[in-house]
Every structure is written in structure tokens, then in C-alpha cells.
C-alpha positions as CSV (number, residue, x, y, z in Angstrom):
1,M,56.7,87.6,62.1
2,K,52.9,87.6,61.4
3,R,52.4,85.5,64.5
4,L,54.8,87.5,66.7
5,L,53.2,90.9,66.1
6,P,49.8,90.0,67.5
7,F,51.5,88.5,70.5
8,L,53.5,91.7,71.1
9,F,50.4,93.8,70.7
10,V,48.4,91.7,73.2
11,S,51.4,91.8,75.6
12,F,51.5,95.6,75.3
13,L,47.8,95.9,76.0
14,S,48.1,93.6,79.0
15,S,50.9,95.7,80.5
16,M,48.8,98.8,80.0
17,V,45.9,97.1,81.8
18,F,48.0,95.9,84.7
19,A,49.7,99.3,84.9
20,Q,46.3,101.1,85.1
21,G,45.2,98.7,87.8
22,D,48.4,99.3,89.9
23,L,48.1,103.0,89.4
24,S,44.4,103.1,90.5
25,Q,45.3,101.0,93.6
26,A,48.2,103.4,94.4
27,M,45.9,106.4,94.0
28,S,43.3,104.9,96.4
29,L,46.0,104.2,99.0
30,I,47.3,107.8,98.7
31,Q,43.8,109.2,99.2
32,D,43.5,107.1,102.3
33,G,46.7,108.6,103.6
34,R,48.7,105.3,103.1
35,C,51.6,106.7,101.0
36,S,54.0,104.1,102.3
37,D,51.7,101.3,101.0
38,A,51.4,103.0,97.7
39,I,55.1,102.9,97.0
40,A,55.2,99.2,95.9
41,P,52.5,99.5,93.1
42,L,53.9,102.8,92.0
43,V,57.3,101.3,91.6
44,K,55.9,98.6,89.4
45,V,54.2,101.1,87.1
46,Y,57.2,103.4,87.2
47,K,59.6,100.6,86.1
48,S,57.3,98.9,83.5
49,S,55.7,102.0,81.9
50,F,58.1,104.9,82.4
51,R,57.7,106.1,78.8
52,N,53.9,106.4,78.7
53,S,51.4,108.6,80.5
54,N,50.8,106.0,83.3
55,G,54.6,106.0,84.0
56,E,54.7,109.8,84.1
57,K,51.9,109.9,86.7
58,A,53.5,107.1,88.7
59,A,56.9,108.8,88.7
60,V,55.4,112.0,90.1
61,M,53.3,110.3,92.8
62,L,56.2,108.0,93.7
63,T,58.6,110.9,94.2
64,E,56.0,112.7,96.5
65,C,55.5,109.5,98.5
66,Y,59.2,109.0,98.9
67,L,59.4,112.6,100.2
68,R,56.6,111.9,102.7
69,E,58.4,108.8,103.9
70,H,61.7,110.9,104.1
71,K,63.4,108.7,101.5
72,R,65.4,111.5,100.0
73,D,67.9,109.4,97.9
74,E,65.1,107.6,96.2
75,A,63.1,110.8,95.6
76,D,66.2,112.5,94.2
77,K,66.9,109.5,91.8
78,V,63.4,109.4,90.4
79,S,62.9,113.2,90.1
80,S,66.3,113.7,88.4
81,R,65.7,110.9,85.9
82,F,62.2,112.2,85.1
83,L,63.3,115.8,84.6
84,E,66.2,114.7,82.3
85,Y,63.9,112.6,80.2
86,Y,60.7,114.6,80.1
87,V,61.6,118.0,78.7
88,S,57.9,118.9,78.0
89,T,55.2,117.4,80.2
90,P,52.2,118.7,82.1
91,Y,53.7,117.3,85.3
92,R,57.1,119.1,85.0
93,E,56.3,121.9,87.5
94,R,55.1,119.4,90.0
95,M,58.2,117.3,89.7
96,E,60.5,120.4,89.7
97,L,58.9,121.4,93.0
98,A,59.5,117.9,94.4
99,H,63.1,118.0,93.3
100,A,63.5,121.5,94.9
101,I,62.2,120.1,98.2
102,V,64.7,117.3,98.0
103,L,67.5,119.9,97.6
104,I,66.3,121.9,100.6
105,E,66.0,118.8,102.8
106,R,69.6,117.9,101.9
107,G,70.8,121.3,103.0
108,A,71.0,123.0,99.6
109,V,68.4,125.6,100.6
110,Y,69.6,128.4,98.3
111,E,69.5,126.1,95.2
112,G,66.1,124.7,96.2
113,V,64.4,128.1,96.6
114,E,66.1,129.3,93.4
115,D,64.4,126.4,91.6
116,M,61.0,127.3,93.1
117,L,61.4,131.0,92.0
118,R,62.3,129.8,88.5
119,I,59.1,127.7,88.4
120,L,57.1,130.9,89.4
121,A,58.9,132.8,86.7
122,Y,57.7,130.6,83.8
123,S,54.7,128.6,85.0
124,K,51.2,129.5,83.9
125,N,49.5,126.7,85.9
126,P,47.6,128.3,88.8
127,A,47.7,125.2,91.0
128,A,51.4,124.7,90.4
129,R,52.1,128.3,91.1
130,A,50.0,128.3,94.3
131,R,51.7,125.2,95.7
132,T,55.2,126.4,94.8
133,K,54.6,129.8,96.3
134,E,53.3,128.2,99.5
135,V,56.4,126.0,99.9
136,A,58.8,128.9,99.0
137,V,57.3,131.2,101.6
138,Q,57.6,128.5,104.3
139,T,61.2,128.0,103.4
140,I,62.1,131.7,103.3
141,A,60.4,132.3,106.7
142,A,62.3,129.4,108.3
143,S,65.5,131.5,108.5
144,L,67.5,128.9,106.6
145,M,69.4,131.4,104.4
146,T,71.7,134.4,105.0
147,A,70.8,137.9,104.2
148,D,73.3,137.9,101.3
149,Q,71.7,134.7,99.8
150,L,68.2,136.2,100.1
151,Q,69.3,139.4,98.5
152,A,70.9,137.5,95.6
153,L,67.7,135.6,95.0
154,L,65.7,138.8,95.2
155,E,67.8,140.4,92.5
156,K,67.6,137.3,90.2
157,Y,63.9,136.5,90.6
158,P,61.6,139.3,91.6
159,V,58.7,137.1,90.3
160,D,55.9,137.6,92.8
161,K,55.1,140.7,95.0
162,D,54.2,138.6,98.0
163,L,57.4,136.6,97.8
164,V,59.4,139.8,97.3
165,G,57.9,141.2,100.5
166,W,58.7,138.0,102.4
167,M,62.3,138.0,101.2
168,Q,62.7,141.7,102.1
169,L,61.2,141.1,105.5
170,Q,63.4,138.1,106.1
171,I,66.5,140.0,105.0
172,G,65.6,142.7,107.6
173,R,65.2,140.0,110.3
174,E,68.6,138.4,109.4
175,C,70.3,141.8,109.5
176,Q,68.7,142.7,112.8
177,N,69.9,139.4,114.3
178,A,73.4,140.1,113.1
179,G,73.4,143.6,114.7
180,R,73.2,145.4,111.3
181,Y,70.5,147.8,112.4
182,K,70.9,150.3,109.6
183,A,70.4,147.5,107.1
184,A,67.4,146.1,109.0
185,R,65.7,149.4,108.9
186,Y,66.4,149.7,105.2
187,W,64.7,146.4,104.4
188,Y,61.7,146.9,106.8
189,K,61.1,150.2,105.1
190,K,61.1,148.4,101.7
191,V,58.3,146.2,102.9
192,L,56.3,149.1,104.4
193,S,56.6,151.1,101.1
194,S,55.3,148.1,99.0
195,E,51.9,146.7,98.4
196,A,52.5,143.8,100.7
197,S,49.8,141.9,102.6
198,E,48.4,143.2,105.8
199,K,50.3,140.5,107.8
200,L,53.6,141.4,106.2
201,L,53.1,145.1,106.9
202,R,52.2,144.5,110.5
203,T,55.3,142.3,110.9
204,A,57.6,145.0,109.3
205,E,56.1,147.7,111.6
206,K,56.9,145.6,114.6
207,G,60.5,145.2,113.3
208,M,60.9,148.9,113.0
209,E,59.5,149.5,116.5
210,S,62.0,147.0,117.9
211,L,64.9,149.1,116.6
212,E,63.9,152.4,118.1
213,D,66.6,152.3,120.8
214,Y,69.4,151.1,118.5
215,G,71.8,153.1,116.4
216,A,73.4,152.2,113.0
217,G,74.6,148.9,114.5
218,M,77.8,146.9,114.0
219,P,80.5,148.6,111.8
220,T,81.0,146.8,108.5
221,V,83.9,146.2,106.2
222,L,82.8,145.7,102.7
223,V,84.9,143.2,100.6
224,L,84.5,143.6,96.8
225,A,85.8,140.6,94.8
226,P,84.7,138.5,91.8
227,L,83.1,135.5,93.3
228,S,81.7,134.1,90.0
229,G,82.8,134.1,86.4
230,D,86.3,133.8,84.9
231,F,88.1,135.5,87.9
232,A,86.3,133.7,90.7
233,E,89.5,131.9,91.8
234,F,91.2,135.3,92.5
235,G,88.1,136.5,94.3
236,A,88.0,133.5,96.5
237,A,91.7,134.0,97.4
238,A,91.0,137.7,98.2
239,V,88.2,136.7,100.6
240,Q,90.3,134.0,102.2
241,G,93.0,136.6,103.0
242,V,90.6,139.1,104.4
243,I,88.8,136.5,106.6
244,L,92.2,135.2,108.0
245,A,93.1,138.8,108.9
246,F,89.7,139.3,110.5
247,E,89.9,136.2,112.6
248,Q,93.4,137.0,113.8
249,A,92.3,140.5,114.7
250,G,89.7,139.0,117.1
251,L,87.0,141.3,115.8
252,K,84.1,138.8,115.6
253,G,81.1,140.3,117.2
254,K,82.6,143.8,117.0
255,V,83.0,144.2,113.2
256,N,80.9,142.7,110.4
257,I,82.5,141.5,107.1
258,R,80.2,141.8,104.1
259,T,81.3,140.3,100.9
260,A,79.9,141.3,97.5
261,D,80.4,139.6,94.1
262,T,81.6,142.2,91.5
263,R,81.8,139.6,88.7
264,A,84.9,141.6,87.7
265,D,82.5,144.1,86.2
266,A,82.8,147.8,86.9
267,S,79.0,148.6,86.8
268,V,78.2,145.6,89.1
269,A,81.0,146.6,91.5
270,L,79.6,150.1,91.7
271,L,76.0,148.8,92.3
272,R,77.2,146.5,95.1
273,T,79.1,149.4,96.7
274,Q,76.1,151.7,96.6
275,Q,73.8,149.0,98.0
276,A,76.1,148.3,100.9
277,I,76.7,151.9,101.8
278,N,72.9,152.5,101.7
279,Q,72.2,149.5,103.9
280,D,75.1,149.1,106.3
281,S,77.4,151.1,108.5
282,I,80.4,150.8,106.1
283,I,83.6,151.9,107.7
284,A,86.1,150.7,105.0
285,V,86.1,148.9,101.7
286,V,88.7,146.2,100.7
287,G,88.8,145.9,96.9
288,P,87.8,145.7,94.2
289,I,90.8,143.6,93.1
290,M,90.6,144.3,89.4
291,S,91.7,147.6,88.0
292,G,88.6,148.5,86.0
293,P,86.1,148.0,88.8
294,A,88.6,149.6,91.3
295,A,88.8,152.8,89.2
296,T,85.0,153.0,88.9
297,V,84.3,152.5,92.6
298,G,87.2,154.7,93.5
299,A,85.9,157.6,91.5
300,W,82.4,157.4,93.1
301,M,83.8,157.0,96.7
302,G,86.5,159.6,96.2
303,S,83.8,162.1,95.3
304,N,81.1,161.1,97.8
305,F,82.5,159.3,100.8
306,Q,86.0,160.6,101.6
307,H,85.6,159.5,105.2
308,I,85.4,155.8,104.1
309,P,88.8,154.4,102.9
310,M,88.9,152.1,99.9
311,I,92.0,149.9,99.7
312,T,92.4,147.9,96.6
313,P,94.9,145.0,97.2
314,T,95.9,144.1,93.7
315,A,94.9,146.8,91.1
316,T,97.9,148.1,89.2
317,D,96.5,150.6,86.8
318,D,97.8,154.1,87.3
319,G,95.7,156.9,88.6
320,I,93.2,154.9,90.8
321,A,94.6,156.4,94.0
322,R,94.3,159.9,92.5
323,M,90.5,159.5,92.6
324,G,90.4,160.8,96.2
325,P,92.3,161.1,99.5
326,N,90.5,157.9,100.7
327,I,91.6,155.7,97.8
328,F,94.7,153.5,98.4
329,Q,96.6,150.9,96.2
330,V,98.6,148.3,98.0
331,N,100.0,146.7,94.9
332,I,102.8,148.6,93.1
333,T,101.5,150.4,90.0
334,M,103.2,150.2,86.6
335,E,103.8,153.9,86.7
336,N,105.7,153.5,90.0
337,L,107.8,150.7,88.6
338,A,108.6,152.6,85.5
339,N,109.5,155.7,87.4
340,K,111.8,153.7,89.7
341,I,113.9,152.1,86.9
342,A,114.0,155.4,84.8
343,D,115.2,157.3,87.8
344,F,117.8,154.7,88.6
345,A,119.1,154.5,85.0
346,I,119.4,158.3,84.6
347,K,120.7,159.2,88.1
348,C,122.8,156.2,89.0
349,L,124.0,154.9,85.6
350,N,124.0,158.3,83.8
351,I,122.1,156.9,80.8
352,R,120.3,159.5,78.6
353,E,119.4,157.5,75.5
354,F,117.2,154.5,75.5
355,A,115.7,151.9,73.2
356,V,112.3,150.4,74.2
357,L,111.2,146.9,73.2
358,S,107.5,146.4,74.0
359,P,105.6,143.1,73.8
360,L,102.2,143.3,72.2
361,G,99.4,143.5,74.7
362,D,98.0,145.7,77.5
363,Y,100.9,145.2,79.9
364,G,103.6,145.9,77.4
365,S,101.8,149.0,76.0
366,S,101.1,150.5,79.5
367,M,104.6,149.8,80.9
368,S,106.4,151.1,77.8
369,Q,104.3,154.3,77.8
370,S,104.9,154.8,81.5
371,F,108.7,154.3,81.0
372,T,108.9,156.6,78.0
373,T,107.0,159.3,80.0
374,A,109.3,158.8,83.0
375,V,112.5,159.1,80.9
376,E,111.3,162.2,79.1
377,R,110.4,163.9,82.4
378,R,113.9,163.3,83.6
379,G,115.6,164.7,80.5
380,G,116.3,161.4,78.7
381,T,115.3,160.4,75.2
382,V,113.8,157.2,73.7
383,V,115.8,157.0,70.5
384,A,114.3,153.7,69.2
385,F,111.0,151.9,69.8
386,R,109.7,148.5,68.5
387,N,106.8,146.3,69.4
388,Y,107.3,142.5,69.3
389,E,105.2,139.4,69.8
390,E,106.3,137.3,72.8
391,G,107.3,133.7,72.2
392,R,108.7,133.9,68.6
393,P,112.0,132.3,67.9
394,D,113.4,135.1,65.8
395,Y,113.2,138.9,65.8
396,K,115.7,139.8,63.0
397,T,113.2,142.2,61.3
398,E,112.5,144.1,64.5
399,F,116.2,144.5,65.4
400,D,117.2,145.4,61.8
401,L,114.8,148.3,62.1
402,I,116.3,149.4,65.4
403,R,119.8,149.1,63.9
404,D,118.8,151.2,61.0
405,V,117.4,153.9,63.2
406,R,120.6,153.9,65.3
407,F,122.8,154.0,62.2
408,K,121.0,157.2,61.0
409,Q,121.5,158.8,64.4
410,E,125.2,158.0,64.6
411,N,125.7,159.0,60.9
412,R,124.2,162.4,61.6
413,R,126.5,162.8,64.5
414,R,129.5,161.9,62.4
415,N,128.4,164.4,59.8
416,I,128.0,167.1,62.4
417,A,131.5,166.3,63.7
418,R,133.0,166.6,60.2
419,G,131.2,169.8,59.6
420,A,129.2,168.4,56.6
421,E,126.4,170.5,55.1
422,N,124.1,167.6,54.5
423,L,123.7,165.9,57.9
424,D,121.8,163.0,56.3
425,A,124.5,162.2,53.7
426,V,125.3,158.5,53.7
427,N,128.3,156.7,52.3
428,A,126.8,153.5,50.9
429,K,129.9,151.5,51.6
430,D,130.1,152.6,55.2
431,R,126.4,151.9,55.7
432,R,126.7,148.4,54.3
433,F,129.7,147.7,56.6
434,Y,128.0,149.1,59.7
435,M,124.7,147.3,59.1
436,Q,126.4,144.0,58.5
437,D,129.3,143.8,60.9
438,S,129.0,146.5,63.6
439,T,127.5,146.1,67.0
440,F,125.3,149.2,67.6
441,R,125.4,150.5,71.2
442,I,122.4,152.1,72.8
443,P,123.2,153.0,76.4
444,G,119.9,151.8,77.9
445,I,117.7,149.0,76.4
446,F,114.4,148.7,78.2
447,V,112.5,145.5,77.6
448,A,108.9,145.5,79.0
449,A,108.8,141.7,79.2
450,T,105.7,140.2,80.9
451,N,107.6,137.2,82.4
452,P,111.2,136.2,83.3
453,S,111.5,133.6,80.6
454,D,110.7,136.1,77.9
455,A,113.1,138.6,79.4
456,G,115.9,136.0,79.3
457,L,115.2,135.1,75.7
458,M,115.1,138.7,74.6
459,A,118.5,139.3,76.2
460,G,119.9,136.6,73.9
461,Q,118.1,138.1,70.9
462,I,119.6,141.5,71.7
463,A,123.2,140.1,71.7
464,F,122.6,137.9,68.7
465,N,121.3,140.8,66.6
466,K,124.4,142.9,67.5
467,L,123.0,145.5,69.9
468,S,124.7,146.4,73.2
469,G,123.8,148.4,76.2
470,T,122.6,148.1,79.7
471,L,119.5,145.9,79.9
472,L,116.7,147.4,81.9
473,G,113.2,146.0,82.9
474,T,110.6,145.9,85.6
475,S,108.8,143.2,87.7
476,G,108.2,140.9,84.7
477,W,111.9,140.1,84.8
478,Y,112.0,138.8,88.4
479,G,112.1,135.1,88.5
480,R,114.4,132.1,88.3
481,E,113.6,131.6,84.6
482,L,115.5,134.8,83.8
483,L,118.7,133.2,85.0
484,V,118.0,130.0,83.2
485,Q,117.2,131.5,79.9
486,G,119.5,134.6,80.0
487,K,122.6,133.0,81.6
488,R,125.5,135.4,81.6
489,L,123.8,137.7,79.2
490,V,121.6,139.1,82.0
491,D,124.5,139.9,84.3
492,S,124.6,143.6,85.2
493,S,121.0,144.0,84.1
494,Y,118.7,146.1,86.3
495,F,115.0,146.0,86.9
496,S,112.5,147.5,89.3
497,V,110.2,145.3,91.4
498,P,107.7,145.8,94.2
499,G,109.4,145.8,97.6
500,L,108.8,142.1,98.0
501,D,110.6,139.5,100.2
502,M,109.4,136.8,97.8
503,G,108.3,134.6,100.7
504,K,111.6,134.5,102.5
505,S,110.8,136.8,105.4
506,E,109.6,135.7,108.9
507,T,106.4,137.7,108.3
508,Y,105.6,135.8,105.1
509,A,106.4,132.5,106.8
510,K,103.9,133.2,109.6
511,F,101.3,134.2,107.1
512,A,101.8,131.1,104.9
513,K,101.5,128.8,107.9
514,A,98.4,130.5,109.2
515,F,96.9,130.4,105.7
516,Q,97.7,126.7,105.3
517,D,96.2,125.9,108.8
518,R,93.0,127.9,108.1
519,W,92.3,126.9,104.5
520,G,94.2,123.7,103.9
521,S,96.3,125.0,101.0
522,E,99.3,127.3,100.5
523,P,98.7,130.9,99.4
524,G,98.9,131.3,95.6
525,E,101.9,132.7,93.8
526,D,99.7,135.4,92.4
527,K,99.9,137.0,95.9
528,V,96.1,137.9,95.8
529,S,95.5,136.3,99.2
530,G,98.6,137.9,100.8
531,L,97.9,141.4,99.4
532,S,94.2,141.2,100.5
533,Y,95.4,140.1,103.9
534,D,97.6,143.2,104.0
535,A,94.8,145.5,102.9
536,A,92.5,144.1,105.6
537,N,95.2,144.4,108.3
538,I,95.7,148.1,107.4
539,V,91.9,148.6,108.1
540,F,91.9,146.6,111.3
541,S,95.2,148.0,112.7
542,T,93.9,151.5,112.0
543,L,90.5,150.8,113.5
544,A,92.2,149.6,116.7
545,R,93.6,153.1,117.3
546,S,90.0,154.5,117.3
547,P,90.9,157.4,115.0
548,N,88.5,160.3,114.3
549,S,89.1,159.7,110.6
550,M,90.1,156.4,109.2
551,T,91.2,158.1,106.0
552,N,93.4,160.6,107.7
553,A,94.9,157.9,110.0
554,I,96.0,155.8,107.0
555,N,97.4,158.7,105.2
556,N,99.4,159.9,108.3
557,T,100.9,156.4,109.0
558,G,104.5,156.2,107.8
559,S,104.4,152.5,106.8
560,F,102.5,149.3,107.4
561,Q,104.2,145.9,107.8
562,G,103.0,143.7,105.0
563,V,103.4,140.0,104.1
564,Y,105.8,140.9,101.2
565,G,107.5,143.9,102.8
566,E,106.7,147.4,104.0
567,I,103.8,149.3,102.5
568,K,104.4,153.0,102.2
569,F,101.6,155.1,100.9
570,R,102.4,158.4,99.1
571,R,99.2,160.1,97.9
572,G,97.5,156.7,98.2
573,V,100.0,154.7,96.2
574,N,102.4,152.2,97.7
575,V,105.8,153.5,96.6
576,N,107.9,150.7,98.2
577,S,109.6,149.4,95.0
578,K,113.3,148.3,94.7
579,I,116.0,147.9,92.1
580,V,117.3,144.3,91.6
581,T,120.4,143.4,89.5
582,V,122.0,140.2,88.5
583,Q,125.6,139.6,89.4
584,K,127.4,136.3,88.6
585,G,124.1,134.5,88.1
586,K,122.5,135.7,91.3
587,F,119.9,138.4,92.2
588,E,121.0,141.3,94.3
589,T,118.8,144.0,95.8
590,L,120.3,147.5,95.6
591,N,120.0,150.2,98.2
592,G,120.9,153.4,96.3
593,C,123.3,153.5,93.4
594,P,125.8,150.7,92.7
595,E,129.4,151.0,93.7
596,P,131.6,152.1,90.8
597,A,133.7,149.3,89.5
598,A,137.3,149.3,90.7
599,P,139.8,150.1,88.0
600,E,141.8,147.1,86.7
601,K,145.3,146.9,88.0
602,K,148.0,147.0,85.3
603,S,150.2,143.9,85.2
604,K,153.9,144.4,85.7
605,K,156.1,143.5,82.8
């Protein structure tokens, strides 16, 4: 070991000396403009001394030489390895810039410029900042990004007033090239009102002058959807539906589609809407697709821009369409579904008393409340109510409480019939008998199940726990799992659903094929793409009639043909819901009240 250590030390010093010699040689070659010849000695130092200062320097120079020689793959490999290994190094900004240039040359322009702006946000090195700023300006001015991409970068990294001016100017140019003259003026004015350089100000002035003979420019449809975050998948489906409708309408060059990322956040959705209306000639809004953002945007637009229709494809919360005459909901609301089944139960089935079973959660709470309100407005009564947690194997406690409530009601009625003074008087023996062995009947049992499987399981629990009555529900019941889980117990149940053809109509088949051809996948079962396609088609078909008012034209149209059935707006809400029943293990759609059952024939003796 004593002899080995001096040998290793001498070996280490020798490698340092050789590395220093190769590095000096490479630096001389680079200064002479011979970057290609410098690559070989730099590679030797990079491979032999990566973990020391010579290796750091060699890695940076090697990456830059690779870029000059257009060897992007090699530059990417070295820069990625360096940035992953060296978290803190005086050469980090220089290498990050080189890596950003690699991204840009590979076509990832947005990501590359974003990396440069991030360097400017944190770097205190004047030389690194100056070089990064120079490359960023050149890239921005090269018209390699869309106006939306530039605006997104501007919002994320307003790091340098000159770069802000360049981005604003370039957004104005991109908007002008796209025929969005109102937006172009907006951005040129931004530059002119800033402390930009003389060159930028002159360029912006020329841009304004070139627009003197133009009006607002191309009409624009704003699409509001979450394109990032947890709900990005739904947002992408919505945009795909709108673009398909746009392409089929043949409006390219006549109407502009502007998409905006709401991030499923109400405040962001409102900000994006305000920006778009200030910048573009917005004639309609498709979205937002989530109920919270739709309510916020609907309230603002319903108060300030009633000539611009806002059509939310998928929001189901009640009251959004009441925000203004220009606010429309394509999807069926929970209130509409609750009203439909309550109306049917009272008018067609002559039910006046109901039990309500509500699963814990927002859907169960909202649907149960809407159903209770609908029943009471029609003269009915909810005589028992219980919450339950979906997915449990046993609900004896919940049903015992409902049975107890029903026993007390029936006991009071018996006492009334007997003329008893104390209407709550209970015979203990009778109570024990009824609670143990009797099946309690409640004429209507409404289960606000969120899915068909749970609805089928609850039908079994109702029968097992000795309750009887007509089973009622809403759209959560509709699905094959109801028939599988509920079997014969769900026969003669009734539930309200949106007026959907569930993919069996010719209209849906055409849409599904067109969607598959355009996007390479089938439309999702969540119906986001189809409902967004419908919302866009309402805008485009109305626009084709050249109405004086888009809002009035939509309100005055009797119905629109949708992918999943007719869309009929009443005060902005699609009211096309239907009643479905189960008969002998099959779904049947009812039009009106069911036919009364024929009386059974008496057998001859």
C-alpha cells in the first residue's frame, strides 16, 4: 500500500498535466477559429477529467464547438450530463444557454426560449446575461413562435424590459399576419407606452401605421379549457371537438380559433377571457368546461357582453345559464334531471311520498337537494332521508333508521284512524313485530347513485332490508352495470337521463368516424369531445345565417341537432332529458306516461 499511494499520486499529477496541455491546445485552436480541430483534445480532457475544473471547462467548450459544427446530438449529450452533475458551478449559465440553443435547433423553440428567460431571471453574471439576452432576442425576432406561445412566456418571465418589448412587438406582428388587427393594435400600443428602445418604438409605430386601413380583423371564437394540470385530458378532448367542427365548417381563413388554458381555475379563466376580449374580435366563447370557471366567466360576460354568446359544453351546475341571456349550457344540469324524474313520479305514477338515499359527496348532495326541492314544489313530501357511503357491503344501520322513521309515520296514521288521543302512542309488541318482520312501503325511493353499479347494488340492499316502493334515479343509473348488479330488482325502476342516443344514432356514428380519422382515436366515453363539438357547431351554424345578434339567434332557434340527440335551449339550459325504465332486463325510453298495466284475467274454475 505504501508503494502504491505514491504511484497513484504521481499518476494523478500526470493526468492533470496532460489535461492542462490538451486544454491549452484546444483553447488556442478555438481562438484561431478552428473549433472542429479543438474537439479531439477537448474530448480527451472531458473524458479523463470530467470531475475537476479542467473537465468543467472542457465540457463547456466542447458543447459550444459541437454546436458550431452542427453536431446537436453530441452537444445535447454533453450539456445534459453536465447540468445533471454540476448543480453549482460558475459555468452553469453558459452551459444552460448552450443546452437551450440545442433545444431551439431541434425545433423545441418555446422550451429553449423559456430556459433562456429563466437564466435571465436568476443570473447575476453580466456577461452571461448579455449573451443570453442577445440569443433570446434573435430567436424571438425570427418568428418561430405563435402569438399564444409568446404571450405565455411573457406572463411567466417578464424579466427584462427590452425582452418584454420584443415579445410584445412580435406578438403584434404575429397577430397582424393572422388577420387579428384588433389584437395587433393592442400589442403595438403596449410597446409604444413602454420605455422600450428607440428602435423598438419606431418599429411599433410602423406597425400601427400599416393597420390604418384595417378594421378589427378576423372574427374569433375563444375556446376556454384546462390545457394543463389535473384536468388537461378533458381540455384536450374539448379542443379536439371544437377543431373538428371548425374544419368541417370550412371556416379557415374566415374565423380564427383562439384557445386559452384555464387550468380549471375560475380566476385564471376570467383573466384569459378578459385578455381575449380586449385583444381580439371575439364573437363567441366555447367553454369553460368546468362548472366553477363557467359560473365565474358567465357572470362577467352576462353582465358586460350580452352580445357575445358563451356556450359551456359540459358544466352541469345549476344556475350558470341564469347569469345572462347570452349564457348557454349544452349538458343537462342536475336540476333539470331532478325536475324531470320528480315531475314524472308525481304526474305519471301518482307518487306523493318519497324516501331519498344520498351518497356522500358533491354529486349526491346536489342531486338529492335538487330532487327534494322539485318534489316539494310539486306538492310531494320527502318522508325519509339518509346519507350513505358508496361501495360498502352492508347498510343495515341506514335502513333501520329509515324503517324506524316510516314506522312512526304509519303508527301515527293508525292512531288517527282509531281516534286515539295520543298520536305517538306505541304498542311495544306491535313495534317489535313491525320492525323485525314487516316490509315497509314508501311509494317512491329515490337513490342519487353516481354510477350504474352502485344503483344496482342499492336496489338489492333496499329489498334485503325490507323496504319496498318504486325505485327512482337520474343519469347515474344509466349503464349496463345496473342490469348486471340489479338483475330483476331494477325492473320497473325509472330514471331521468340526458336526451342521449348513447352512440347508436347515425349522427353519432358520423362524428365518431370523423373524430377517429382526424385524431387517430375514438371519442371518449366522458362525451367531452362530442359536447364541445356540438357547442362549436351551434356557434358556426348560427354564424352562417349572418344574424344581427348571435345571442338572439341562438335563443330563437327551436333546437340544434347534436351528436347525442337534439339540443333544446330554454332560458339557456338544454332541457332535452328523457325518462328511461327497465322492463324484463332491458332499457326502454318513455315518451309520456307509461301505459297502465292490463288487469289480470280471472281463471275459469
